[in-house]
C-alpha positions as CSV (number, residue, x, y, z in Angstrom):
1,M,0.0,0.0,0.0
2,N,1.7,3.2,-1.1
3,R,2.2,6.3,1.0
4,K,-0.1,8.5,-1.2
5,F,-3.0,6.1,-0.7
6,I,-2.5,5.9,3.1
7,S,-2.3,9.7,3.3
8,V,-5.5,10.3,1.4
9,K,-7.4,7.6,3.4
10,N,-6.2,9.2,6.7
11,C,-7.2,12.6,5.5
12,I,-10.8,11.4,4.7
13,L,-10.9,9.5,8.1
14,D,-10.0,12.7,9.9
15,K,-12.9,14.4,8.2
16,I,-15.2,11.5,9.0
17,N,-14.3,11.6,12.7
18,K,-15.6,15.2,12.9
19,M,-18.9,14.2,11.3
20,S,-22.1,12.5,12.6
21,P,-23.6,9.2,11.5
22,N,-25.5,9.5,8.2
23,D,-23.8,12.9,7.3
24,K,-23.0,13.1,3.6
25,L,-19.3,13.3,2.6
26,P,-18.1,15.9,0.1
27,S,-18.3,14.7,-3.5
28,E,-15.3,13.0,-5.2
29,R,-14.6,16.3,-7.1
30,D,-14.7,18.3,-3.8
31,L,-12.3,15.8,-2.1
32,I,-9.9,16.0,-5.1
33,N,-9.9,19.8,-4.8
34,E,-9.5,19.7,-1.1
35,F,-6.7,17.2,-0.8
36,G,-5.0,17.5,-4.2
37,F,-5.1,13.7,-5.0
38,S,-6.1,12.1,-8.3
39,R,-9.6,10.7,-8.8
40,P,-8.4,7.0,-8.8
41,T,-6.7,7.5,-5.5
42,I,-9.8,9.2,-4.0
43,Q,-12.0,6.4,-5.3
44,K,-9.8,3.7,-4.0
45,A,-9.8,5.2,-0.5
46,L,-13.6,5.6,-0.5
47,T,-13.9,1.9,-1.7
48,E,-11.7,0.7,1.2
49,L,-13.6,2.9,3.7
50,E,-16.8,1.3,2.5
51,N,-15.4,-2.2,2.8
52,D,-14.3,-1.3,6.3
53,G,-17.9,-0.3,7.1
54,I,-16.9,3.3,7.9
55,I,-19.0,4.8,5.1
56,Y,-21.9,3.6,2.9
57,R,-22.8,4.7,-0.6
58,I,-26.2,5.4,-2.2
59,P,-26.2,5.4,-6.0
60,R,-26.6,8.9,-7.5
61,Q,-26.6,10.4,-4.1
62,G,-23.0,10.0,-2.7
63,S,-21.1,8.6,0.3
64,F,-22.4,8.8,3.9
65,V,-20.9,8.2,7.3
66,S,-21.9,4.9,8.7
67,D,-23.6,4.7,12.2
68,R,-20.8,2.9,14.0
69,R,-21.7,4.3,17.5
70,L,-21.4,2.0,20.4
71,R,-25.0,0.8,21.1
72,K,-25.8,0.6,24.8
73,S,-29.0,-0.7,26.3
74,L,-30.1,1.1,29.4
75,D,-31.8,-2.1,30.4
76,S,-28.5,-4.0,30.9
77,L,-25.8,-3.6,33.6
78,Q,-22.6,-4.6,31.9
79,S,-19.1,-3.4,32.3
80,F,-17.6,-1.3,29.6
81,P,-15.3,-4.1,28.4
82,E,-18.2,-6.5,28.3
83,D,-20.2,-4.1,26.1
84,L,-17.4,-3.7,23.6
85,R,-16.3,-7.3,23.5
86,S,-19.8,-8.4,22.9
87,S,-19.9,-6.3,19.7
88,G,-16.5,-7.5,18.5
89,D,-14.8,-4.2,19.3
90,V,-11.6,-3.6,21.4
91,P,-12.0,-1.7,24.7
92,S,-9.2,0.1,26.4
93,T,-9.0,2.6,29.3
94,R,-6.7,5.4,30.4
95,L,-6.6,5.9,34.2
96,I,-6.5,9.6,34.8
97,A,-6.9,9.7,38.6
98,F,-7.3,7.3,41.5
99,E,-7.3,8.3,45.1
100,I,-9.0,8.0,48.5
101,T,-11.0,11.1,49.3
102,E,-13.7,12.3,51.6
103,A,-17.3,11.7,50.6
104,S,-19.1,15.0,49.7
105,E,-22.7,15.5,50.7
106,T,-23.9,14.2,47.2
107,V,-21.6,11.2,47.2
108,A,-22.5,10.3,50.8
109,E,-26.2,10.4,50.0
110,K,-25.8,8.2,46.9
111,L,-23.7,5.6,48.6
112,E,-25.5,5.8,52.0
113,M,-22.5,6.8,54.0
114,N,-21.6,9.8,56.2
115,V,-20.2,13.0,54.8
116,G,-16.4,12.9,55.2
117,D,-16.2,9.1,55.2
118,P,-13.4,7.7,53.0
119,V,-14.4,6.8,49.4
120,Y,-12.4,5.7,46.4
121,Y,-12.4,8.2,43.5
122,L,-11.3,7.4,40.0
123,C,-11.4,9.2,36.7
124,R,-11.1,7.2,33.5
125,L,-11.1,7.9,29.7
126,R,-12.6,5.0,27.8
127,F,-11.7,4.0,24.2
128,K,-13.4,2.0,21.5
129,N,-10.8,0.6,19.0
130,G,-8.5,3.4,20.2
131,D,-11.1,6.1,19.8
132,P,-12.1,8.1,23.0
133,I,-15.8,7.8,23.6
134,I,-16.5,8.0,27.3
135,Y,-15.1,10.1,30.2
136,D,-16.1,8.9,33.7
137,Y,-15.9,10.2,37.2
138,S,-16.6,7.4,39.7
139,Y,-16.9,6.9,43.5
140,Y,-16.8,3.5,45.1
141,A,-17.5,2.4,48.6
142,P,-14.3,1.0,50.2
143,F,-15.8,-2.4,50.8
144,A,-16.3,-2.9,47.0
145,I,-12.8,-2.5,45.7
146,K,-10.5,-3.0,48.7
147,D,-7.0,-4.1,47.5
148,V,-7.9,-3.4,43.9
149,T,-5.0,-3.1,41.4
150,C,-4.4,-0.7,38.6
151,E,-4.9,-3.6,36.1
152,V,-8.4,-4.1,37.4
153,L,-9.2,-0.3,37.2
154,V,-8.5,-0.3,33.5
155,D,-10.4,-3.5,32.9
156,S,-13.5,-4.7,34.7
157,I,-14.2,-3.7,38.3
158,Y,-17.4,-5.8,38.2
159,D,-15.5,-8.9,37.4
160,F,-13.1,-8.2,40.3
161,M,-16.0,-7.8,42.7
162,E,-17.8,-10.9,41.6
163,K,-14.7,-13.0,41.9
164,H,-14.6,-11.7,45.5
165,G,-18.1,-13.0,46.3
166,M,-20.1,-9.8,45.6
167,K,-23.1,-10.0,43.3
168,V,-23.7,-6.8,41.2
169,S,-27.5,-6.7,40.9
170,M,-29.0,-3.4,39.5
171,A,-28.5,0.3,38.9
172,H,-30.5,3.5,39.0
173,K,-29.7,5.8,36.1
174,T,-30.7,9.3,35.1
175,V,-29.8,10.7,31.6
176,D,-29.4,14.3,30.5
177,A,-27.4,16.3,28.0
178,M,-24.9,19.1,28.9
179,L,-22.1,21.2,27.5
180,P,-19.0,19.6,29.0
181,P,-16.1,21.5,30.6
182,K,-13.1,22.0,28.4
183,E,-11.2,19.1,30.0
184,I,-13.9,16.6,29.0
185,A,-14.5,18.2,25.6
186,D,-10.8,18.0,24.7
187,A,-10.5,14.4,25.9
188,L,-13.5,13.3,23.8
189,E,-12.3,15.4,20.8
190,L,-15.5,17.5,20.8
191,G,-15.7,21.0,19.4
192,N,-17.0,24.2,21.0
193,N,-20.7,24.0,22.1
194,E,-20.9,20.2,21.3
195,P,-22.9,18.5,24.1
196,V,-22.3,15.2,25.8
197,I,-24.8,12.6,27.0
198,R,-24.4,12.4,30.8
199,I,-25.6,9.4,32.7
200,A,-25.6,9.6,36.5
201,M,-25.7,6.0,37.9
202,V,-25.8,4.4,41.3
203,A,-25.2,0.7,41.3
204,Y,-26.3,-1.8,43.9
205,L,-25.3,-5.3,45.1
206,S,-27.9,-8.1,45.4
207,D,-28.2,-7.3,49.2
208,G,-29.3,-3.8,48.4
209,R,-26.0,-2.0,49.3
210,P,-25.0,0.8,46.9
211,F,-21.4,0.6,46.0
212,E,-20.8,2.9,43.0
213,Y,-21.8,6.4,42.0
214,T,-20.6,7.3,38.5
215,L,-21.0,10.4,36.3
216,S,-20.4,9.2,32.8
217,H,-19.9,11.6,29.9
218,K,-20.5,10.1,26.4
219,N,-19.8,11.5,23.0
220,P,-23.2,11.3,21.2
221,K,-21.4,11.0,17.8
222,K,-19.9,7.7,18.9
223,Y,-22.4,6.4,21.5
224,L,-26.1,5.5,21.0
225,L,-28.5,4.7,23.9
226,E,-31.3,2.1,23.3
227,I,-34.3,1.4,25.5
228,K,-36.6,-1.6,25.2
229,S,-40.3,-0.9,26.0
230,Y,-43.0,-3.4,26.5
231,R,-46.8,-3.2,26.7
């Protein structure tokens, strides 16, 4: 594969990463004018992107960005790695912060502890196939992750807990949209005035004890929530 082809494909990918699912790509002529490559090179790059499932084509209409967002059901309670591995994607996590701190009034209320009690705080940036999609702030009751290792924090805390005899049972979630602070927007590669999906979650063990309070910020261009309703 020659360098010219790799270059044009990466240029188009950079443009796609700033677009939303089902957005229309510029025409072949516009891409030629923008990047300065020949029509055969542009066409070859578009064909490979289509084969990779990154774009789709509609005859006489053009090329469009595929909806490759992570689909997450609000009805399920799975860890981030479980979600991605079930869809054939590769999860990874960057641990930004991990410390013991004092429970604020909000955290104490959510985790049914006293204000000032020790609580584990961690901040993580989550990736799908190397692409940042979720920025989490989490607080854990000490009993849940005592003696946890960094390897567990970047993989599955739920697996760790269940191996230590705790049964993760259910969660209460609330969903809203917000303009994120610059730290989160930069980490998720969002532009100015682009919102995130924010999910506030309290997770419980089967014995009713709350053990986790998480504020999860998700890039809506790369993350899709699904809800099943029955009558």
